[in-house]
C-alpha positions, -999 to 999 in steps of 0.1 A, spaced: 296 308 -481 330 306 -465 341 328 -435 367 344 -458 340 359 -480 316 370 -453 320 407 -449 315 420 -414 292 450 -411 289 467 -377 268 496 -363 272 520 -334 243 525 -310 219 495 -308 182 498 -299 182 518 -266 164 513 -233 139 540 -240 153 569 -219 160 601 -240 179 630 -226 181 661 -248 196 693 -235 194 678 -200 156 671 -202 148 634 -197 118 615 -210 109 579 -213 96 566 -247 97 529 -248 122 501 -241 135 491 -276 156 463 -263 134 436 -277 140 405 -299 119 422 -326 142 453 -327 174 432 -326 161 410 -354 153 441 -373 189 452 -370 201 418 -381 177 418 -411 192 452 -421 223 432 -429 244 439 -398 265 411 -383 276 430 -352 266 458 -329 286 481 -306 270 486 -272 270 523 -262 280 540 -230 244 549 -222 239 512 -212 274 506 -200 283 477 -177 300 487 -145 306 453 -128 271 448 -113 259 412 -109 257 399 -145 225 380 -139 197 405 -141 220 432 -157 212 452 -188 243 437 -204 230 401 -200 196 412 -215 214 427 -245 238 398 -250 209 373 -248 190 393 -275 221 394 -296 225 356 -294 189 350 -302 192 372 -333 225 358 -344 245 390 -338 279 394 -321 284 422 -297 311 445 -286 307 453 -249 310 487 -233 326 478 -200 331 511 -182 359 496 -160 380 487 -190 372 518 -211 378 541 -182 414 527 -177 422 536 -213 406 570 -211 422 580 -178 457 568 -185 477 596 -201 505 576 -217 505 542 -199 483 522 -177 512 503 -162 530 528 -140 501 553 -138 472 530 -126 487 496 -121 522 488 -110 528 459 -134 513 444 -166 506 413 -145 483 433 -122 466 449 -152 461 415 -168 445 402 -136 421 432 -134 410 428 -170 406 391 -167 383 396 -137 362 421 -157 360 398 -187 351 368 -166 317 384 -160 305 380 -196 332 367 -220 317 332 -217 285 344 -234 280 331 -269 272 366 -283 304 382 -268 328 393 -295 349 420 -279 352 452 -258 355 489 -265 384 510 -254 390 548 -256 378 565 -287 401 582 -312 434 579 -292 462 602 -301 498 591 -306 506 596 -269 482 567 -261 500 541 -282 513 523 -251 479 524 -235 464 506 -265 493 481 -265 489 473 -228 451 469 -229 453 447 -260 479 425 -242 457 423 -211 425 415 -230 442 389 -252 459 372 -222 425 365 -208 406 360 -240 428 355 -270 400 357 -296 384 389 -282 382 419 -304 394 452 -290 375 480 -306 386 516 -310 382 541 -338 415 558 -347 419 593 -359 415 605 -395 441 629 -408 417 652 -426 398 662 -395 427 664 -371 455 680 -390 451 711 -369 467 693 -339 493 676 -359 521 670 -334 499 660 -305 478 637 -326 503 620 -349 538 626 -337 566 652 -335 594 659 -359 576 656 -392 577 684 -416 550 668 -438 516 661 -422 510 629 -442 543 616 -430 532 622 -394 499 605 -401 518 574 -415 538 574 -383 506 573 -363 492 544 -384 524 524 -380 525 529 -343 489 521 -337 490 491 -360 520 477 -340 499 478 -308 486 443 -312 451 455 -319 452 437 -352 438 463 -376 437 500 -383 402 515 -384 391 551 -386 361 573 -392 356 603 -415 324 618 -426 324 632 -461 290 648 -467 283 683 -455 261 714 -460 277 748 -458 256 780 -460 229 760 -478 251 744 -503 263 708 -504 300 703 -495 325 675 -492 353 667 -468 386 678 -484 412 650 -489 387 622 -481 401 599 -507 438 606 -498 431 597 -462 417 564 -473 446 558 -497 472 565 -470 455 542 -445 452 514 -472 488 516 -482 503 520 -447 481 493 -431 491 470 -459 528 476 -452 521 469 -415 504 436 -423 470 446 -408 436 451 -425 419 484 -425 384 491 -413 362 521 -422 334 539 -404 309 556 -427 284 584 -423 248 574 -417 239 604 -395 235 641 -397 244 668 -372 243 705 -366 217 732 -364 214 733 -402 226 697 -407 262 709 -414 269 672 -416 240 666 -440 214 640 -441 225 611 -463 206 589 -487 212 556 -504 236 569 -530 257 585 -503 259 551 -485 268 534 -519 295 560 -525 312 555 -491 310 517 -490 321 513 -527 350 536 -521 361 516 -490 359 483 -509 379 499 -537 408 506 -513 407 470 -499 386 477 -467 376 445 -448 351 458 -424 326 487 -424 309 504 -394 279 527 -396 278 557 -374 250 555 -364 221 529 -363 201 546 -336 209 581 -324 227 585 -292 200 591 -266 220 616 -245 228 647 -267 221 683 -274 192 693 -297 215 700 -326 237 669 -322 229 638 -343 198 651 -360 192 619 -379 204 583 -381 192 550 -396 165 549 -369 146 577 -353 142 582 -315 107 567 -316 118 536 -335 106 547 -369 128 540 -399 147 570 -414 174 553 -435 167 516 -428 156 504 -462 185 523 -478 210 508 -454 195 473 -459 200 476 -497 235 490 -493 245 461 -470 230 436 -495 251 453 -522 283 450 -501 275 413 -494 269 406 -531 301 423 -542 326 412 -516 328 375 -524 341 384 -559 369 407 -546 377 391 -512 414 391 -506 421 418 -533 449 442 -523 449 478 -532 476 489 -557 470 522 -574 446 550 -583 439 574 -610 412 600 -616 397 606 -650 397 643 -650 365 661 -660 343 691 -648 325 690 -614 355 681 -593 350 682 -555 372 686 -525 371 649 -515 395 643 -545 421 667 -533 456 653 -529 450 618 -541 483 602 -552 478 590 -588 496 564 -609 493 551 -644 468 523 -649 477 511 -685 452 483 -686 424 509 -689 431 539 -712 417 565 -735 392 574 -708 366 601 -712 338 610 -688 314 638 -681 324 642 -644 353 627 -624 357 590 -622 380 570 -599 398 540 -613 415 518 -587 435 487 -594 437 459 -570 456 426 -571 438 393 -563 463 365 -562 481 377 -593 449 387 -612 441 424 -615 406 437 -607 396 473 -612 370 495 -595 355 523 -616 335 547 -594 314 578 -601 332 605 -580 307 633 -585 290 644 -553 259 622 -550 239 652 -538 239 664 -575 223 631 -587 243 629 -619 246 598 -640 282 598 -652 291 580 -685 327 567 -688 341 556 -721 374 537 -723 395 511 -740 412 481 -724 446 465 -729 449 438 -756 418 453 -774 394 428 -759 360 428 -774 342 420 -742 350 421 -705 336 406 -674 321 432 -650 304 432 -617 275 457 -617 253 460 -586 270 429 -574 260 408 -604 284 394 -630 277 403 -666 295 408 -699 301 442 -714 307 444 -751 328 470 -769 315 492 -797 344 496 -821 368 489 -793 352 514 -769 334 503 -737 308 526 -721 296 525 -685 267 546 -672 275 551 -635 246 561 -612 253 585 -583 275 566 -559 278 536 -581 310 515 -587 315 489 -613 342 463 -610 361 450 -640 371 414 -635 396 403 -661 393 366 -657 392 352 -692 381 317 -681 348 333 -669 341 350 -703 334 318 -721 
């Protein structure tokens, strides 16, 4: 398989060192930084891990350090690693608007400092990149630009990781987060995407967590699809790929961010692929080991190393990897929703356009149809938009342009023919499921 069709899948919070601190009370369980546990993460389908601040590197002698232990394990298990170097991350967190002028006098001095930091570990075969400040607001755009310039001066191939802000969960601090002088919030957010994409970081990636529970009832994050659409369109105009962080955790006294299942993972990753996403992160693999009792109530792995969502994540990652080679390089173009009962807040505000190739659509619950372009050929993603929590199999009936009698589809990552009945095609979409329509006539023979 070529590098172009290998889909990178990353995870926050690798197997920890065994120390757990909840509400200030510390206890030691077991050191999970073993080859067995790292191999387990790789076997789940992850290609990369993001080291956490709980085992941060602070410039101590590399030999004998926790960082070397983790990088060695990553190398052994064929994982690449993003390093949490406290010295680099602290620069980007402490600087208000610029590192140069606030902390260092010149970019040259900053470059020298970062080069010294990277020299401790960047030679390691598992090294992939470094983390910088999380969810930077618009005022940090020069901070991001300066740190990217410094990292790439020392190590041109190094990845600089941050998670940018979503609009839907930060609209309340509009001007401070995204920029002043915009009457429309989405226009301000597009400004934010453009400015951060121009920083030299090479992508725009953000997180948003769609599945909630409110007063005992399932709930969804309003505008979730619109946020993804805005990022996909604007990043594309800026010439950078977009990355997506999906929800694999729960949080809150009553799991207000609710516990997810396999169909929830399917829904999120299928949706990201439908908008042309090129990298997915899970938040989180292990729970953060320093937290309050109501914070991060579940993740893929439990505190004691038992599996909570492991098999589900493994199957979802396998689905991503089966699907992506058939759609690699496809660029998002347009969306429409087949209107039906059982709408949810995640659909609110999506910009819709006609998609004439698929028409006369009827469904029992909302269905998203996205059109993408893959080197002049159109591919279509058809996704069950109903909240997965309701476990509803949604049947879509439709016709296609040119009255074709059969079409090539990708279902659960496998190609197959779908035949029409008197010109009408029917797809039964499981909760969270997406089916891709691949109109490549040479493959229908």
